[in-house]
C-alpha positions as a Python dict, from the first residue, in 0.01 Angstrom:
ca = {
    (1, 'M'): (0, 0, 0),
    (2, 'A'): (322, 180, -79),
    (3, 'T'): (286, 547, -181),
    (4, 'R'): (495, 678, -432),
    (5, 'N'): (681, 1008, -351),
    (6, 'P'): (889, 1255, -554),
    (7, 'S'): (1237, 1107, -447),
    (8, 'F'): (1105, 730, -576),
    (9, 'N'): (1386, 735, -845),
    (10, 'L'): (1634, 808, -627),
    (11, 'L'): (1500, 557, -397),
    (12, 'R'): (1510, 279, -646),
    (13, 'E'): (1877, 361, -750),
    (14, 'E'): (1953, 397, -374),
    (15, 'C'): (1820, 24, -331),
    (16, 'R'): (2017, -108, -649),
    (17, 'A'): (2328, 32, -503),
    (18, 'R'): (2292, -129, -146),
    (19, 'Y'): (2181, -446, -316),
    (20, 'N'): (2475, -470, -507),
    (21, 'W'): (2671, -357, -209),
    (22, 'V'): (2541, -633, -3),
    (23, 'A'): (2587, -890, -292),
    (24, 'T'): (2950, -827, -290),
    (25, 'M'): (3025, -815, 39),
    (26, 'R'): (3247, -1100, 221),
    (27, 'V'): (3031, -1219, 519),
    (28, 'P'): (3229, -1356, 796),
    (29, 'S'): (3151, -1688, 1005),
    (30, 'L'): (2901, -1664, 1235),
    (31, 'G'): (3161, -1720, 1520),
    (32, 'S'): (3352, -1412, 1411),
    (33, 'L'): (3060, -1144, 1364),
    (34, 'N'): (3142, -844, 1594),
    (35, 'L'): (2851, -634, 1714),
    (36, 'V'): (2955, -352, 1467),
    (37, 'T'): (2956, -600, 1190),
    (38, 'A'): (2631, -749, 1278),
    (39, 'L'): (2437, -425, 1283),
    (40, 'V'): (2549, -316, 968),
    (41, 'L'): (2460, -631, 813),
    (42, 'I'): (2087, -629, 979),
    (43, 'G'): (2064, -281, 876),
    (44, 'A'): (2162, -318, 530),
    (45, 'L'): (1904, -631, 519),
    (46, 'V'): (1611, -412, 680),
    (47, 'F'): (1689, -159, 412),
    (48, 'L'): (1668, -417, 143),
    (49, 'S'): (1327, -538, 273),
    (50, 'A'): (1200, -196, 251),
    (51, 'C'): (1320, -185, -104),
    (52, 'A'): (1148, -481, -184),
    (53, 'E'): (814, -300, -66),
    (54, 'R'): (862, -68, -340),
    (55, 'G'): (748, -319, -589),
    (56, 'Q'): (383, -269, -487),
    (57, 'L'): (217, -31, -737),
    (58, 'A'): (212, 301, -601),
    (59, 'Q'): (-83, 531, -598),
    (60, 'A'): (-93, 908, -667),
    (61, 'P'): (-359, 1135, -482),
    (62, 'G'): (-622, 1074, -748),
    (63, 'N'): (-872, 814, -672),
    (64, 'T'): (-947, 681, -1056),
    (65, 'P'): (-746, 451, -1286),
    (66, 'F'): (-686, 556, -1611),
    (67, 'W'): (-593, 284, -1878),
    (68, 'F'): (-645, 434, -2204),
    (69, 'E'): (-556, 428, -2605),
    (70, 'P'): (-513, 782, -2732),
    (71, 'R'): (-615, 787, -3138),
    (72, 'A'): (-309, 1022, -3149),
    (73, 'N'): (-54, 1105, -2921),
    (74, 'Q'): (-103, 1492, -2913),
    (75, 'Q'): (-408, 1408, -2718),
    (76, 'L'): (-180, 1410, -2399),
    (77, 'D'): (-118, 1762, -2419),
    (78, 'E'): (-51, 1994, -2069),
    (79, 'Q'): (-445, 2053, -2032),
    (80, 'V'): (-491, 1661, -2037),
    (81, 'A'): (-202, 1620, -1811),
    (82, 'K'): (-308, 1846, -1545),
    (83, 'L'): (-668, 1668, -1547),
    (84, 'L'): (-488, 1349, -1529),
    (85, 'A'): (-264, 1467, -1235),
    (86, 'K'): (-606, 1573, -1046),
    (87, 'E'): (-797, 1257, -1115),
    (88, 'A'): (-585, 967, -1164),
    (89, 'A'): (-436, 721, -912),
    (90, 'V'): (-231, 544, -1200),
    (91, 'V'): (-204, 563, -1581),
    (92, 'V'): (-169, 290, -1842),
    (93, 'L'): (-66, 434, -2184),
    (94, 'R'): (-146, 260, -2504),
    (95, 'A'): (29, 506, -2710),
    (96, 'S'): (291, 517, -2979),
    (97, 'L'): (652, 533, -2866),
    (98, 'Q'): (698, 809, -3167),
    (99, 'G'): (474, 1116, -3220),
    (100, 'P'): (437, 1340, -3495),
    (101, 'I'): (674, 1561, -3357),
    (102, 'D'): (917, 1556, -3046),
    (103, 'H'): (661, 1681, -2842),
    (104, 'Y'): (433, 1411, -2850),
    (105, 'D'): (682, 1116, -2844),
    (106, 'L'): (616, 885, -2538),
    (107, 'P'): (887, 979, -2326),
    (108, 'V'): (784, 1324, -2346),
    (109, 'L'): (411, 1251, -2259),
    (110, 'V'): (555, 1027, -1954),
    (111, 'N'): (767, 1335, -1844),
    (112, 'R'): (449, 1599, -1892),
    (113, 'L'): (260, 1362, -1667),
    (114, 'R'): (544, 1334, -1384),
    (115, 'Q'): (559, 1735, -1429),
    (116, 'A'): (181, 1788, -1348),
    (117, 'E'): (211, 1533, -1072),
    (118, 'S'): (553, 1351, -960),
    (119, 'S'): (403, 1101, -763),
    (120, 'L'): (177, 957, -1050),
    (121, 'P'): (249, 613, -1190),
    (122, 'V'): (272, 574, -1550),
    (123, 'L'): (245, 224, -1708),
    (124, 'L'): (356, 114, -2072),
    (125, 'Y'): (102, -108, -2223),
    (126, 'T'): (188, -418, -2393),
    (127, 'W'): (129, -775, -2476),
    (128, 'N'): (349, -1061, -2376),
    (129, 'S'): (171, -1343, -2547),
    (130, 'R'): (-22, -1194, -2841),
    (131, 'Y'): (83, -987, -3156),
    (132, 'L'): (-210, -806, -3338),
    (133, 'A'): (-129, -672, -3648),
    (134, 'K'): (-391, -369, -3646),
    (135, 'G'): (-328, -31, -3474),
    (136, 'N'): (9, 143, -3424),
    (137, 'R'): (40, 154, -3049),
    (138, 'S'): (310, 17, -2827),
    (139, 'G'): (189, -301, -2796),
    (140, 'K'): (232, -386, -3163),
    (141, 'E'): (577, -171, -3155),
    (142, 'I'): (695, -391, -2864),
    (143, 'M'): (611, -747, -3035),
    (144, 'R'): (616, -705, -3381),
    (145, 'W'): (911, -902, -3395),
    (146, 'L'): (691, -1217, -3343),
    (147, 'A'): (535, -1210, -3674),
    (148, 'Q'): (897, -1285, -3847),
    (149, 'E'): (962, -1556, -3600),
    (150, 'S'): (775, -1842, -3709),
    (151, 'T'): (974, -2082, -3478),
    (152, 'L'): (832, -1874, -3155),
    (153, 'Q'): (480, -1879, -3271),
    (154, 'M'): (203, -2115, -3139),
    (155, 'T'): (68, -2377, -3405),
    (156, 'S'): (-264, -2439, -3489),
    (157, 'L'): (-422, -2824, -3450),
    (158, 'K'): (-311, -2856, -3827),
    (159, 'G'): (53, -2775, -3710),
    (160, 'T'): (71, -2451, -3875),
    (161, 'P'): (240, -2126, -3743),
    (162, 'M'): (-8, -1866, -3590),
    (163, 'P'): (159, -1528, -3604),
    (164, 'S'): (-52, -1360, -3355),
    (165, 'F'): (22, -1607, -3079),
    (166, 'G'): (365, -1632, -2895),
    (167, 'D'): (439, -1982, -2778),
    (168, 'V'): (479, -1896, -2424),
    (169, 'M'): (593, -2260, -2368),
    (170, 'N'): (941, -2184, -2550),
    (171, 'P'): (1199, -2062, -2343),
    (172, 'D'): (1371, -1882, -2646),
    (173, 'Y'): (1020, -1710, -2680),
    (174, 'R'): (1011, -1607, -2302),
    (175, 'R'): (1346, -1453, -2312),
    (176, 'R'): (1276, -1258, -2620),
    (177, 'T'): (957, -1118, -2479),
    (178, 'V'): (1104, -1001, -2174),
    (179, 'E'): (1403, -821, -2355),
    (180, 'A'): (1137, -633, -2571),
    (181, 'I'): (944, -557, -2313),
    (182, 'V'): (1236, -406, -2050),
    (183, 'K'): (1392, -261, -2358),
    (184, 'A'): (1065, -71, -2433),
    (185, 'L'): (1031, 30, -2077),
    (186, 'E'): (1393, 196, -2055),
    (187, 'Q'): (1361, 385, -2389),
    (188, 'S'): (981, 523, -2272),
    (189, 'G'): (1084, 603, -1916),
    (190, 'V'): (792, 477, -1779),
    (191, 'D'): (744, 361, -1418),
    (192, 'G'): (633, -4, -1494),
    (193, 'I'): (410, -232, -1731),
    (194, 'A'): (69, -328, -1812),
    (195, 'V'): (18, -667, -1983),
    (196, 'D'): (-305, -681, -2177),
    (197, 'L'): (-481, -1013, -2308),
    (198, 'A'): (-323, -1213, -2050),
    (199, 'V'): (-511, -1528, -2032),
    (200, 'R'): (-320, -1816, -1819),
    (201, 'T'): (-536, -2088, -1919),
    (202, 'P'): (-715, -2075, -2270),
    (203, 'R'): (-980, -2307, -2197),
    (204, 'F'): (-1235, -2074, -2310),
    (205, 'R'): (-1070, -1791, -2520),
    (206, 'P'): (-888, -1680, -2749),
    (207, 'K'): (-1057, -1929, -2986),
    (208, 'P'): (-752, -2101, -3177),
    (209, 'L'): (-594, -2179, -2859),
    (210, 'A'): (-906, -2288, -2679),
    (211, 'E'): (-947, -2556, -2960),
    (212, 'R'): (-627, -2706, -2894),
    (213, 'C'): (-717, -2705, -2530),
    (214, 'A'): (-1057, -2894, -2612),
    (215, 'A'): (-835, -3124, -2842),
    (216, 'H'): (-542, -3189, -2603),
    (217, 'P'): (-603, -3137, -2235),
    (218, 'E'): (-240, -3142, -2163),
    (219, 'F'): (-200, -2842, -2368),
    (220, 'C'): (-358, -2637, -2118),
    (221, 'E'): (-176, -2725, -1835),
    (222, 'Q'): (157, -2652, -2009),
    (223, 'Y'): (-2, -2338, -2140),
    (224, 'A'): (-51, -2245, -1815),
    (225, 'Q'): (299, -2308, -1674),
    (226, 'G'): (435, -2118, -1958),
    (227, 'M'): (260, -1801, -1874),
    (228, 'D'): (336, -1871, -1484),
    (229, 'T'): (728, -1918, -1604),
    (230, 'L'): (693, -1573, -1839),
    (231, 'F'): (507, -1363, -1557),
    (232, 'A'): (765, -1480, -1284),
    (233, 'S'): (1073, -1371, -1553),
    (234, 'L'): (909, -1048, -1605),
    (235, 'D'): (850, -999, -1258),
    (236, 'T'): (1247, -1052, -1188),
    (237, 'A'): (1351, -854, -1490),
    (238, 'L'): (1125, -523, -1350),
    (239, 'G'): (1271, -566, -1015),
    (240, 'E'): (1088, -282, -790),
    (241, 'R'): (902, -163, -1080),
    (242, 'P'): (538, -251, -1099),
    (243, 'L'): (378, -505, -1292),
    (244, 'L'): (-15, -498, -1389),
    (245, 'Y'): (-202, -729, -1600),
    (246, 'N'): (-581, -757, -1776),
    (247, 'G'): (-705, -942, -1643),
    (248, 'L'): (-984, -1099, -1448),
    (249, 'W'): (-1264, -1269, -1678),
    (250, 'N'): (-1552, -1455, -1602),
    (251, 'F'): (-1615, -1633, -1967),
    (252, 'G'): (-1622, -1985, -1810),
    (253, 'E'): (-1638, -2187, -1486),
    (254, 'G'): (-1334, -2135, -1271),
    (255, 'M'): (-1172, -1881, -1523),
    (256, 'I'): (-1165, -1586, -1243),
    (257, 'D'): (-1018, -1835, -1014),
    (258, 'D'): (-748, -1930, -1280),
    (259, 'Q'): (-684, -1593, -1356),
    (260, 'I'): (-599, -1471, -1000),
    (261, 'E'): (-289, -1707, -1015),
    (262, 'L'): (-104, -1451, -1191),
    (263, 'L'): (-130, -1230, -930),
    (264, 'K'): (156, -1413, -769),
    (265, 'H'): (381, -1244, -1016),
    (266, 'A'): (225, -920, -1042),
    (267, 'D'): (114, -615, -823),
    (268, 'A'): (-217, -565, -967),
    (269, 'A'): (-502, -699, -1183),
    (270, 'I'): (-785, -499, -1383),
    (271, 'V'): (-1154, -627, -1413),
    (272, 'E'): (-1209, -545, -1783),
    (273, 'Y'): (-1568, -612, -1801),
    (274, 'F'): (-1761, -517, -1472),
    (275, 'G'): (-2147, -494, -1548),
    (276, 'M'): (-2142, -612, -1907),
    (277, 'N'): (-1911, -683, -2201),
    (278, 'P'): (-2032, -449, -2464),
    (279, 'R'): (-1965, -674, -2761),
    (280, 'E'): (-2278, -911, -2603),
    (281, 'K'): (-2639, -794, -2520),
    (282, 'A'): (-2670, -1038, -2244),
    (283, 'H'): (-2553, -906, -1893),
    (284, 'S'): (-2659, -1007, -1563),
    (285, 'F'): (-2550, -892, -1173),
    (286, 'S'): (-2490, -1291, -1085),
    (287, 'Q'): (-2251, -1338, -1370),
    (288, 'D'): (-2077, -983, -1440),
    (289, 'I'): (-2074, -812, -1102),
    (290, 'L'): (-2125, -1065, -805),
    (291, 'P'): (-1802, -1286, -882),
    (292, 'Y'): (-1602, -970, -883),
    (293, 'L'): (-1720, -841, -562),
    (294, 'E'): (-1603, -1153, -413),
    (295, 'V'): (-1284, -1129, -545),
    (296, 'M'): (-1246, -796, -409),
    (297, 'Q'): (-1372, -889, -39),
    (298, 'H'): (-1083, -1135, -21),
    (299, 'L'): (-779, -991, -212),
    (300, 'K'): (-457, -976, -27),
    (301, 'A'): (-370, -624, 103),
    (302, 'E'): (-65, -571, -92),
    (303, 'K'): (-235, -647, -437),
    (304, 'Q'): (-437, -418, -604),
    (305, 'L'): (-746, -451, -850),
    (306, 'F'): (-858, -168, -1104),
    (307, 'V'): (-1242, -250, -1175),
    (308, 'F'): (-1364, -105, -1519),
    (309, 'G'): (-1731, -75, -1544),
    (310, 'R'): (-1859, -75, -1886),
    (311, 'G'): (-2121, 110, -2086),
    (312, 'P'): (-2300, -26, -2396),
    (313, 'W'): (-2166, 23, -2759),
    (314, 'T'): (-2502, 83, -2875),
    (315, 'Y'): (-2675, 398, -2851),
    (316, 'T'): (-2788, 529, -2509),
    (317, 'N'): (-2874, 890, -2435),
    (318, 'Y'): (-2697, 1085, -2189),
    (319, 'Q'): (-2925, 1003, -1867),
    (320, 'E'): (-2953, 636, -1934),
    (321, 'D'): (-2547, 622, -1965),
    (322, 'Y'): (-2512, 826, -1653),
    (323, 'L'): (-2753, 603, -1441),
    (324, 'W'): (-2577, 296, -1570),
    (325, 'Q'): (-2264, 445, -1466),
    (326, 'R'): (-2397, 515, -1117),
    (327, 'Y'): (-2542, 129, -1081),
    (328, 'L'): (-2204, 29, -1170),
    (329, 'Y'): (-2030, 245, -930),
    (330, 'C'): (-2277, 158, -631),
    (331, 'A'): (-2241, -223, -697),
    (332, 'F'): (-1851, -125, -694),
    (333, 'L'): (-1901, 49, -346),
    (334, 'L'): (-2066, -284, -222),
    (335, 'A'): (-1724, -433, -171),
    (336, 'K'): (-1465, -170, -217),
    (337, 'Q'): (-1149, -188, -15),
    (338, 'K'): (-848, 52, 8),
    (339, 'N'): (-665, -133, -239),
    (340, 'T'): (-962, -149, -526),
    (341, 'L'): (-1017, 152, -758),
    (342, 'F'): (-1310, 208, -996),
    (343, 'K'): (-1350, 368, -1370),
    (344, 'Y'): (-1637, 374, -1606),
    (345, 'H'): (-1636, 368, -2010),
    (346, 'A'): (-1767, 229, -2302),
    (347, 'S'): (-1456, 208, -2463),
    (348, 'F'): (-1059, 244, -2369),
    (349, 'Q'): (-1006, 463, -2688),
    (350, 'V'): (-1026, 848, -2647),
    (351, 'P'): (-1238, 912, -2774),
    (352, 'A'): (-1482, 584, -2777),
    (353, 'H'): (-1484, 430, -3063),
    (354, 'A'): (-1820, 318, -2984),
    (355, 'G'): (-2069, 443, -2699),
    (356, 'R'): (-2080, 786, -2504),
    (357, 'S'): (-1770, 758, -2276),
    (358, 'G'): (-1402, 692, -2354),
    (359, 'G'): (-1079, 641, -2150),
    (360, 'L'): (-1052, 1003, -2047),
    (361, 'D'): (-1401, 1074, -1948),
    (362, 'V'): (-1476, 1131, -1541),
    (363, 'Y'): (-1813, 1124, -1364),
    (364, 'A'): (-1922, 1338, -1084),
    (365, 'D'): (-1999, 1085, -876),
    (366, 'W'): (-1670, 936, -818),
    (367, 'R'): (-1563, 1258, -642),
    (368, 'L'): (-1848, 1208, -368),
    (369, 'D'): (-1744, 1136, -12),
    (370, 'L'): (-1914, 847, 157),
    (371, 'G'): (-1655, 830, 423),
    (372, 'E'): (-1548, 494, 552),
    (373, 'P'): (-1748, 173, 507),
    (374, 'E'): (-1919, 35, 823),
    (375, 'G'): (-1896, -368, 768),
    (376, 'A'): (-1950, -534, 472),
    (377, 'Y'): (-2288, -538, 237),
    (378, 'Q'): (-2580, -717, 318),
    (379, 'L'): (-2887, -865, 97),
    (380, 'K'): (-3218, -750, 200),
    (381, 'K'): (-3537, -825, 19),
    (382, 'G'): (-3365, -873, -300),
    (383, 'L'): (-3155, -517, -269),
    (384, 'Y'): (-2786, -515, -192),
    (385, 'I'): (-2688, -226, 98),
    (386, 'R'): (-2403, -121, 234),
    (387, 'K'): (-2348, 154, 516),
    (388, 'F'): (-2083, 415, 534),
    (389, 'E'): (-2009, 693, 762),
    (390, 'K'): (-2150, 980, 544),
    (391, 'G'): (-2460, 749, 407),
    (392, 'M'): (-2511, 421, 221),
    (393, 'V'): (-2552, 285, -120),
    (394, 'V'): (-2863, 74, -238),
    (395, 'V'): (-2829, -185, -549),
    (396, 'A'): (-3106, -317, -739),
    (397, 'P'): (-2945, -612, -962),
    (398, 'D'): (-3042, -579, -1300),
    (399, 'D'): (-3129, -975, -1310),
    (400, 'G'): (-3353, -912, -1015),
    (401, 'E'): (-3704, -788, -963),
    (402, 'G'): (-3625, -437, -776),
    (403, 'G'): (-3753, -364, -439),
    (404, 'T'): (-3818, -109, -172),
    (405, 'L'): (-3581, -4, 136),
    (406, 'T'): (-3743, 117, 421),
    (407, 'L'): (-3533, 412, 598),
    (408, 'D'): (-3494, 486, 933),
    (409, 'A'): (-3379, 875, 892),
    (410, 'S'): (-3388, 1130, 604),
    (411, 'F'): (-3124, 1097, 308),
    (412, 'Y'): (-3028, 1293, 20),
    (413, 'T'): (-2928, 1220, -332),
    (414, 'P'): (-2631, 1354, -496),
    (415, 'E'): (-2874, 1619, -685),
    (416, 'G'): (-2979, 1720, -376),
    (417, 'K'): (-3337, 1518, -340),
    (418, 'R'): (-3468, 1438, -19),
    (419, 'V'): (-3563, 1094, 26),
    (420, 'Q'): (-3777, 987, 314),
    (421, 'R'): (-3928, 662, 457),
    (422, 'A'): (-3866, 432, 187),
    (423, 'I'): (-3693, 434, -139),
    (424, 'N'): (-3768, 241, -452),
    (425, 'L'): (-3545, 109, -679),
    (426, 'S'): (-3597, -68, -1025),
    (427, 'P'): (-3428, -360, -1151),
    (428, 'G'): (-3042, -221, -1270),
    (429, 'E'): (-3069, 93, -1045),
    (430, 'G'): (-2797, 199, -799),
    (431, 'Q'): (-2842, 487, -567),
    (432, 'L'): (-2621, 722, -365),
    (433, 'L'): (-2747, 821, -25),
    (434, 'F'): (-2606, 1088, 188),
    (435, 'K'): (-2720, 1177, 567),
    (436, 'Q'): (-2639, 1566, 508),
    (437, 'R'): (-2747, 1724, 179),
    (438, 'L'): (-2412, 1808, -39),
    (439, 'N'): (-2309, 2166, -123),
    (440, 'R'): (-2349, 2189, -481),
    (441, 'K'): (-2057, 2386, -643),
    (442, 'S'): (-2092, 2605, -916),
    (443, 'A'): (-2077, 2471, -1234),
    (444, 'S'): (-1886, 2729, -1379),
    (445, 'H'): (-1545, 2654, -1574),
    (446, 'V'): (-1295, 2926, -1670),
    (447, 'I'): (-1000, 2820, -1896),
    (448, 'D'): (-732, 3088, -1821),
    (449, 'V'): (-597, 3174, -2181),
    (450, 'Q'): (-393, 3462, -2063),
    (451, 'S'): (-164, 3290, -1815),
    (452, 'A'): (212, 3185, -1943),
    (453, 'D'): (108, 2864, -1794),
    (454, 'S'): (-213, 2842, -2007),
    (455, 'P'): (-218, 2497, -2230),
    (456, 'L'): (-277, 2725, -2512),
    (457, 'S'): (113, 2846, -2470),
    (458, 'H'): (219, 2492, -2538),
    (459, 'W'): (61, 2475, -2867),
    (460, 'Q'): (226, 2437, -3180),
    (461, 'G'): (165, 2773, -3389),
    (462, 'A'): (64, 2996, -3061),
    (463, 'Q'): (200, 3307, -2909),
    (464, 'L'): (108, 3496, -2601),
    (465, 'I'): (69, 3858, -2703),
    (466, 'Q'): (100, 4132, -2440),
    (467, 'D'): (65, 4456, -2617),
    (468, 'G'): (113, 4731, -2369),
    (469, 'E'): (-179, 4838, -2157),
    (470, 'R'): (-405, 4583, -2385),
    (471, 'V'): (-528, 4264, -2229),
    (472, 'P'): (-294, 3963, -2332),
    (473, 'Y'): (-434, 3713, -2570),
    (474, 'V'): (-331, 3409, -2767),
    (475, 'R'): (-246, 3455, -3127),
    (476, 'L'): (-291, 3132, -3343),
    (477, 'S'): (-174, 3030, -3669),
    (478, 'K'): (-254, 2744, -3880),
    (479, 'V'): (-88, 2417, -3844),
    (480, 'K'): (-9, 2114, -4085),
    (481, 'K'): (-217, 1811, -4116),
    (482, 'T'): (-57, 1605, -3935),
    (483, 'L'): (-130, 1815, -3630),
    (484, 'E'): (-489, 1855, -3712),
    (485, 'G'): (-645, 1894, -3378),
    (486, 'E'): (-358, 2086, -3228),
    (487, 'H'): (-564, 2381, -3114),
    (488, 'D'): (-841, 2211, -2910),
    (489, 'L'): (-958, 2263, -2559),
    (490, 'L'): (-1142, 2044, -2322),
    (491, 'L'): (-1440, 2234, -2206),
    (492, 'N'): (-1641, 2011, -1957),
    (493, 'P'): (-1422, 1705, -1878),
    (494, 'V'): (-1620, 1597, -1583),
    (495, 'R'): (-1988, 1443, -1637),
    (496, 'S'): (-2266, 1507, -1407),
    (497, 'L'): (-2660, 1484, -1457),
    (498, 'H'): (-2674, 1882, -1514),
    (499, 'M'): (-2416, 2044, -1700),
    (500, 'P'): (-2332, 2413, -1769),
    (501, 'A'): (-2494, 2491, -2096),
    (502, 'T'): (-2345, 2841, -2193),
    (503, 'V'): (-2008, 2893, -2363),
    (504, 'N'): (-1863, 3242, -2360),
    (505, 'L'): (-1587, 3354, -2601),
    (506, 'K'): (-1403, 3649, -2677),
    (507, 'I'): (-1236, 3588, -3016),
    (508, 'R'): (-1113, 3753, -3357),
    (509, 'L'): (-1074, 3573, -3682),
    (510, 'R'): (-771, 3746, -3889),
    (511, 'E'): (-862, 3580, -4182),
    (512, 'P'): (-1186, 3506, -4402),
    (513, 'G'): (-1078, 3115, -4388),
    (514, 'A'): (-1041, 3066, -4009),
    (515, 'R'): (-1358, 2941, -3797),
    (516, 'V'): (-1431, 2779, -3453),
    (517, 'L'): (-1584, 2467, -3407),
    (518, 'L'): (-1775, 2402, -3081),
    (519, 'I'): (-1845, 2006, -2992),
    (520, 'A'): (-2161, 1932, -2827),
    (521, 'E'): (-2288, 1602, -2666),
    (522, 'V'): (-2633, 1561, -2739),
    (523, 'D'): (-2943, 1338, -2731),
    (524, 'D'): (-3055, 1278, -3052),
    (525, 'P'): (-3430, 1144, -3105),
    (526, 'K'): (-3324, 940, -3390),
    (527, 'R'): (-3065, 756, -3180),
    (528, 'R'): (-2830, 804, -3440),
    (529, 'T'): (-2556, 1037, -3294),
    (530, 'P'): (-2435, 1180, -2973),
    (531, 'W'): (-2217, 1452, -3106),
    (532, 'V'): (-2321, 1766, -3332),
    (533, 'V'): (-2070, 2060, -3446),
    (534, 'I'): (-2156, 2429, -3416),
    (535, 'E'): (-1961, 2626, -3685),
    (536, 'L'): (-1860, 2994, -3625),
    (537, 'A'): (-1757, 3166, -3948),
    (538, 'P'): (-1778, 3442, -4166),
    (539, 'P'): (-2140, 3470, -4343),
    (540, 'K'): (-2141, 3237, -4659),
    (541, 'K'): (-2329, 3282, -4969),
    (542, 'V'): (-2412, 2933, -5015),
    (543, 'R'): (-2585, 2736, -4729),
    (544, 'L'): (-2363, 2579, -4460),
    (545, 'K'): (-2334, 2187, -4479),
    (546, 'E'): (-2544, 1994, -4271),
    (547, 'K'): (-2264, 1732, -4210),
    (548, 'G'): (-1880, 1710, -4216),
    (549, 'N'): (-1618, 1545, -4097),
    (550, 'P'): (-1592, 1449, -3713),
    (551, 'V'): (-1389, 1679, -3464),
    (552, 'L'): (-1255, 1421, -3263),
    (553, 'F'): (-1065, 1572, -2975),
    (554, 'R'): (-705, 1660, -3074),
    (555, 'T'): (-705, 1402, -3350),
    (556, 'P'): (-677, 1418, -3742),
    (557, 'T'): (-980, 1297, -3936),
    (558, 'S'): (-944, 945, -4056),
    (559, 'E'): (-1037, 842, -4409),
    (560, 'N'): (-1307, 641, -4330),
    (561, 'A'): (-1484, 890, -4045),
    (562, 'R'): (-1851, 877, -4042),
    (563, 'F'): (-1999, 1235, -4074),
    (564, 'W'): (-2144, 1426, -3767),
    (565, 'P'): (-2444, 1705, -3799),
    (566, 'Y'): (-2295, 2043, -3811),
    (567, 'L'): (-2496, 2358, -3699),
    (568, 'P'): (-2476, 2721, -3767),
    (569, 'G'): (-2359, 2926, -3482),
    (570, 'P'): (-2353, 3305, -3482),
    (571, 'P'): (-2178, 3462, -3763),
    (572, 'L'): (-1802, 3617, -3735),
    (573, 'T'): (-1672, 3948, -3884),
    (574, 'P'): (-1299, 3886, -3978),
    (575, 'G'): (-1062, 4136, -3818),
    (576, 'Q'): (-1301, 4227, -3532),
    (577, 'W'): (-1309, 4100, -3166),
    (578, 'Q'): (-1635, 3951, -3109),
    (579, 'E'): (-1774, 3865, -2767),
    (580, 'L'): (-2043, 3523, -2801),
    (581, 'K'): (-2245, 3366, -2535),
    (582, 'I'): (-2390, 3040, -2702),
    (583, 'E'): (-2635, 2853, -2509),
    (584, 'G'): (-2661, 2488, -2606),
    (585, 'N'): (-3021, 2471, -2492),
    (586, 'K'): (-3108, 2705, -2762),
    (587, 'L'): (-2891, 2549, -3079),
    (588, 'S'): (-3174, 2300, -3250),
    (589, 'S'): (-3513, 2186, -3177),
    (590, 'R'): (-3334, 1833, -3380),
    (591, 'F'): (-3125, 1747, -3096),
    (592, 'R'): (-3160, 1794, -2733),
    (593, 'F'): (-2827, 1959, -2562),
    (594, 'Q'): (-2644, 1785, -2284),
    (595, 'R'): (-2289, 1895, -2264),
    (596, 'W'): (-2001, 2110, -2437),
    (597, 'S'): (-1734, 1866, -2491),
    (598, 'H'): (-1410, 2062, -2666),
    (599, 'I'): (-1352, 2351, -2883),
    (600, 'R'): (-1131, 2394, -3202),
    (601, 'F'): (-973, 2684, -3324),
    (602, 'V'): (-912, 2610, -3715),
    (603, 'G'): (-660, 2859, -3909),
    (604, 'A'): (-538, 3220, -3783),
    (605, 'V'): (-774, 3292, -3477),
    (606, 'D'): (-683, 3541, -3175),
    (607, 'V'): (-852, 3429, -2854),
    (608, 'M'): (-881, 3638, -2539),
    (609, 'S'): (-1110, 3443, -2336),
    (610, 'V'): (-1284, 3101, -2311),
    (611, 'S'): (-1542, 3011, -2019),
    (612, 'V'): (-1835, 2777, -1946),
    (613, 'S'): (-2116, 2891, -1737),
    (614, 'N'): (-2483, 2805, -1626),
}
């Protein structure tokens, strides 16, 4: 697997220059080759073969693939960029080419990620066979021309054009698509392309094309040939820049094997629905996990596979979600190779449009080190087991009966519980077991407000105040409506089963209309909402509202937003510095606190310190 380093772009230009030089050389006949000329040619060919290896998708130090859609470009600020620099192996951005201000245009976001981690590959989200009118993200911006080009659109069984589907069998359509994608790539400055909804043979989905396949079987074959040619053209146009596609789906017999054919012209593929499809109620290990484990085991070393475990869109409590994530992660580890990566979420959006976790969420389990695997997984009495240098994973399929595993030594769970003699697993349960008890690090998290490199110092309407011998602080001013959420900080981006529950603040309101909003993730006994807002504001003569607009991380409120519960916090006195210690476990008897998500400063607020602790 090729590994990107900071000199990747220089190497890419050097590859191109050497290629052009070799291509224009006048090569003498074999009989007249002298030793020096032969060595020069051999050296050039060796260099070009090394350049060809750069076409593989590089990988940053992190071990998590991020493919996400920000609701607003300003979500990707300096704090999020640093989080991704630490956690990400690759980032796919489904973001608008233009932001509300220059600071959040897509090329700026790409550069921000590179500044945080120079080796991080950033790929641009696009379609190559579809056009969806909804949304305003890069896929629509790149392919919007298709809606006006009826001659390049697929036709229905009745012969009418379908604006949502491009005619991949048409050479003119393929040319226009490749040109549009390459143009967007150059404009945004990304490293490569990630193609969504790339169905090779539409026997099962999407429905309008599947209907044509059913009526005219030869259409399916012609469509598949068109997709192969389109991917080959994209591969050629991109050169050494990586090409990723979604994906591998198990919607019908033979579909996974058919989708793998596109890997001949791509560097990596993703599994979109590992464990479940959130749109559907039914799921099973045999249909939604095991087929992908077989792909992982036989994946060519030069290719990569990104496996996205999926959570439900219906309400689950915090522990249910976390343990389902653990089950899917353990299932992934059964066949994990060096060229396979895992992430879990309910929705690719940030924040999730449904379910608990979205495209930016990270789970502490992924940071745990089991060491290298010791062979392939085994099936014993209904349980799947794989041993590692530092422990093992055990999985009880959700469509099985569970079981008991006899242990020949003591093991420890990630939470430090000792397990001896045997362990019982229920259907749909996965367990990470370690030979040694893990060192449990402090969950405290301090956000450095006073540093010149603080994320707050990059905000619009923010100023670092260093007033003589006084402690520095950040002065915030009101921002315009289009930048609502600009003054948001992540508090606990990494989820675990036991989260710190106390937020510590030192703040000052400079005007009566200013306020601070704390967003907590909770369990709701009525199973309605996973989020509540704690409002810190001056005392009011009237009762505080019990519901209000959602406070989505760094995102302006939409017109159709559902209300969230609001809870009163300690009252604040404008003009005075106040130190606050807000304990999540004491907020309300209506909800059970689980995690601090983020904090929003509204209006004229001075901020001296922010931290989260046990």
